[in-house]
C-alpha positions as a LaTeX table, in Angstrom:
\begin{tabular}{lrrr}
\hline
Residue & $x$ (\AA) & $y$ (\AA) & $z$ (\AA) \\
\hline
Met1 & $-13.93$ & $-10.18$ & $-2.98$ \\
Gly2 & $-12.44$ & $-8.86$ & $-6.19$ \\
Lys3 & $-8.90$ & $-8.61$ & $-7.42$ \\
Leu4 & $-6.89$ & $-5.76$ & $-5.93$ \\
Lys5 & $-5.00$ & $-3.42$ & $-8.24$ \\
Ile6 & $-2.27$ & $-2.65$ & $-5.71$ \\
Lys7 & 0.57 & $-5.10$ & $-5.09$ \\
Thr8 & 3.45 & $-5.43$ & $-2.63$ \\
Gly9 & 6.31 & $-3.12$ & $-3.60$ \\
Asp10 & 4.13 & $-0.50$ & $-5.32$ \\
Thr11 & 4.62 & 3.17 & $-4.46$ \\
Val12 & 1.31 & 4.69 & $-3.39$ \\
Arg13 & $-0.13$ & 7.99 & $-2.13$ \\
Val14 & $-2.88$ & 8.26 & 0.48 \\
Ile15 & $-5.79$ & 10.16 & $-1.12$ \\
Ala16 & $-8.25$ & 10.25 & 1.80 \\
Gly17 & $-8.32$ & 10.19 & 5.59 \\
Asp18 & $-6.00$ & 11.41 & 8.34 \\
His19 & $-2.81$ & 10.63 & 6.42 \\
Lys20 & $-3.91$ & 12.23 & 3.13 \\
Gly21 & $-0.97$ & 13.27 & 0.95 \\
Ser22 & 1.63 & 10.95 & 2.48 \\
Glu23 & 3.45 & 8.48 & 0.24 \\
Gly24 & 5.18 & 5.17 & 0.82 \\
Thr25 & 5.87 & 1.66 & $-0.42$ \\
Val26 & 3.35 & $-1.14$ & 0.10 \\
Gln27 & 4.89 & $-3.70$ & 2.46 \\
Lys28 & 1.97 & $-6.13$ & 2.63 \\
Val29 & $-1.49$ & $-6.50$ & 1.08 \\
Leu30 & $-4.28$ & $-8.06$ & 3.17 \\
Ile31 & $-6.54$ & $-9.36$ & 0.39 \\
Glu32 & $-9.31$ & $-10.73$ & 2.63 \\
Lys33 & $-9.69$ & $-7.36$ & 4.40 \\
Asn34 & $-9.11$ & $-5.11$ & 1.32 \\
Lys35 & $-6.32$ & $-3.34$ & 3.20 \\
Ala36 & $-2.61$ & $-2.68$ & 2.75 \\
Ile37 & 0.26 & $-1.83$ & 5.08 \\
Val38 & 2.23 & 1.16 & 3.75 \\
Glu39 & 5.72 & 2.00 & 5.00 \\
Gly40 & 5.70 & 5.02 & 7.33 \\
Val41 & 1.96 & 5.69 & 6.99 \\
Asn42 & $-0.75$ & 5.23 & 9.68 \\
Met43 & 1.72 & 4.65 & 12.54 \\
Val44 & 0.18 & 3.36 & 15.76 \\
Lys45 & 1.65 & 2.70 & 19.20 \\
Lys46 & 1.28 & $-0.93$ & 20.25 \\
His47 & 1.77 & $-1.96$ & 23.86 \\
Thr48 & 3.68 & $-5.26$ & 23.92 \\
Lys49 & 4.17 & $-7.71$ & 26.76 \\
Pro50 & 7.71 & $-8.95$ & 27.41 \\
Ser51 & 8.48 & $-11.96$ & 25.21 \\
Ala52 & 11.47 & $-13.94$ & 23.95 \\
Gln53 & 11.91 & $-11.59$ & 20.95 \\
Asn54 & 11.35 & $-8.46$ & 23.03 \\
Pro55 & 12.39 & $-9.22$ & 26.66 \\
Gln56 & 11.85 & $-5.59$ & 27.71 \\
Gly57 & 8.28 & $-5.23$ & 26.39 \\
Gly58 & 7.01 & $-1.66$ & 26.23 \\
Ile59 & 5.48 & 0.54 & 23.54 \\
Val60 & 6.36 & $-0.18$ & 19.90 \\
Glu61 & 5.45 & 2.06 & 16.95 \\
Lys62 & 4.32 & 0.14 & 13.88 \\
Glu63 & 2.30 & 0.64 & 10.71 \\
Ala64 & $-1.39$ & $-0.18$ & 10.80 \\
Ala65 & $-3.35$ & $-1.33$ & 7.74 \\
Ile66 & $-5.08$ & 1.28 & 5.58 \\
His67 & $-8.01$ & 0.60 & 3.25 \\
Ile68 & $-7.17$ & 0.10 & $-0.44$ \\
Ser69 & $-9.81$ & 2.65 & $-1.51$ \\
Asn70 & $-7.78$ & 5.37 & 0.26 \\
Leu71 & $-4.64$ & 4.58 & $-1.77$ \\
Ser72 & $-3.69$ & 5.62 & $-5.30$ \\
Leu73 & $-0.84$ & 4.15 & $-7.31$ \\
Leu74 & 1.95 & 6.52 & $-8.38$ \\
Thr75 & 3.56 & 6.61 & $-11.82$ \\
Ser76 & 7.33 & 6.84 & $-12.28$ \\
Lys77 & 6.92 & 10.65 & $-12.48$ \\
Gly78 & 5.14 & 10.65 & $-9.11$ \\
Glu79 & 1.59 & 11.42 & $-10.22$ \\
Ala80 & $-1.45$ & 9.50 & $-8.93$ \\
Thr81 & $-3.13$ & 7.25 & $-11.48$ \\
Arg82 & $-5.75$ & 4.56 & $-11.88$ \\
Val83 & $-4.73$ & 1.08 & $-13.02$ \\
Gly84 & $-5.78$ & $-0.72$ & $-16.18$ \\
Tyr85 & $-4.92$ & $-4.14$ & $-17.57$ \\
Arg86 & $-4.06$ & $-5.20$ & $-21.10$ \\
Val87 & $-2.45$ & $-8.17$ & $-22.80$ \\
Glu88 & 0.89 & $-7.52$ & $-24.48$ \\
Gly89 & 2.00 & $-10.56$ & $-26.45$ \\
Asp90 & 1.16 & $-13.43$ & $-24.12$ \\
Lys91 & 1.55 & $-11.42$ & $-20.87$ \\
Lys92 & $-1.13$ & $-9.56$ & $-18.94$ \\
Val93 & 0.34 & $-6.26$ & $-17.74$ \\
Arg94 & $-0.82$ & $-3.42$ & $-15.50$ \\
Phe95 & $-0.62$ & 0.05 & $-16.98$ \\
Ser96 & $-1.25$ & 3.63 & $-15.88$ \\
Leu97 & $-4.49$ & 5.04 & $-17.29$ \\
Lys98 & $-3.02$ & 8.56 & $-16.98$ \\
Ser99 & 0.29 & 8.14 & $-18.82$ \\
Asn100 & $-0.37$ & 4.78 & $-20.58$ \\
Glu101 & 2.98 & 3.42 & $-19.31$ \\
Val102 & 3.38 & $-0.19$ & $-18.14$ \\
Ile103 & 3.80 & $-0.41$ & $-14.37$ \\
\hline
\end{tabular}
């Protein structure tokens, strides 16, 4: 398992699969599964039993995880880019390989 180049809070675009072209913010990264949950992307209907939090039960729509390889980070201008790392001073920073700007 390697280090993932996408973090929580990043804006990403889906570049492959059923939801190709949709964009959203990463809500959670599942490192052990190489997946991320992106806001508003890959919505699934989950059937829930009645519980204390949800006494009614029923069908809930929620985001399902999507594989990291199908996501591409977006720059501030909204273009998809790959991620590089470099050391600036004593800090290691992520930067866009397309526009060379620090993310």
